[in-house]
N, C-alpha and C positions, 0 to 999 in steps of 0.2 A: 504494500500500500504506500503510495506517495503522498506526502503531506505538503500542502501548498505553503510556500514561503511568502508571507505578506510583509510589506514594508511601505515606506514613504512612496515608493515607486509602483506599488501594486504587487501582483503575484509574479515572482521570478520565473515561474514556469510559463506564464503568458508571454513574457519578454523572449524567452528562449524559443518558443514556438514561432513568434514573429520573426526572429532572426533566421530561423530555419526556412521560413517561407521566402525570405529574401537572400538566400545563400549565394545566389549568382552575383550579388554585389561584392561579396567578400572573397571570391575565388582567386582573384589576382593579388590579394593581400598576403604578405608573408607572416608566418607564425610569429606570435609575440606582438604584432600590431594591435593597438588597443585604443579605445575611446571610452569616455565616461561621461555620465550625467550626474551632476551634483546639485542639490537644492541651493538656491541663492542664499537662503537663510543661514545655512551652515558653511557657506563658501569662504567666509572671511572677508568678502568684499564689503567695504564701508562706503556709504553714500558720500559723494563729494571727494573721494580720494583718487589720486592719480593712478592710472593703470600700472605704472611701474611699481607701486606699492603692493601689488598683488603677489609679487615674488616672495615677499616676506609675510604675507597674510597667512594666518593660521586658520584652519577650518575645524569643524567638528561634525561628527555624524558619520553617515555612510554615503557611498556613491555606487551607482549602477555602472559596472564596467563590462564592456563588450570586448573580448579578446579573441584574436584568431589563434586557433589551435590546429594541429594536423587534422582533427575531425570536424573543423568548421568554426564559425563564430560562436563563442560561449558567453552567456550572461552570468554575472556573479555580483553579489553585494559584498563590498569590501569597505574597510574603514577609510574615511577621508580625514586627513590631518592638515591639508593645505596644498596649494599649487605645487610647491617644490617636492612634496612627497607623493603626489598623485601618480607619477610614473606611467603616464598615458601619452599618446601622441596628440590627441585632440580632447579638449575638455569643454563640455557644454554645461553652462550654469543656467538653470531654469528657475524662474520665479514660481510662486505657488499656483498662479493661474495656469501656466504652461504644464506644470507637473500634474495638476488635476485633469487637464484635457488629455494628456498622454496616458495617465493612469486609467482613466475611464474609457479609453479608446484603443487599447492595445490590440492590434489586428493587422489586416492587410493595408490599411491606410495610415498606419502610425508614422512612417517616415514622411509622408506628405503633410501630416499634421505638424510634425517636428519642423519641417521646412517653413510652414506658415507661421509657426511660433517664433522662429528665428527672424523672419522678415518683419513680424510685428514688434520685435524687440523684447519679447518675453523670454527668449533664450539667447544668452550671450555665448559666443563661440571663441575659444582660445586655442591657438595653434602652438603646440609645445615642441614642434620639430621644424626643421627648415623645409622649404619647398622641395628641395632635392631629396631629402630624407623621405618625405611623404610620397614623392613620385616613385622612388626606389621600393617603398613598402607597398605600392599598389593601391593607393587611396583614390585615384582619379574618379572611378565610377561611383564610389560611395559619396564623395564630395559633390559630384555633379547631381546626384539624386537629391541631395539636400539643397540644391541651388546655390552652392558655395563655389564660386569660380576662382577659388584660391590658386589653382594651378595655372590659370590663364588659358587663353585661346591660342597663343603663339607657342608652338613647340618645335 
């Protein structure tokens, strides 16, 4: 019998099922590549502070990490202690409204909802690796799906 794991993010099993449905987005990504979603409330971001201050910002709570393994993208809940300790390639910081929307709509349209929340400013997006590191890790299709033209059109 499997017990559902419930958190700020909803059921972990639902996230895993969503990632499995979109596995084609992650096939080019190298094992160890990872992204995470963290609630803004526990992110350490302080209103009015310069973005450079985020490096030293300490967080608290948990983050939802998606990590590429040899068996595909895997969802896990892990402790979040701040930007420096997140050890992910991309970090999404979601406000309560965005978290509620995502939590209540985990399914086929989750990445589209995430894209809309990024555009609405309810999810902030932090790149923790260089453009070239992201290219080498195979992030292009995933970033395109979220409407993030970080890698640019000129290649």
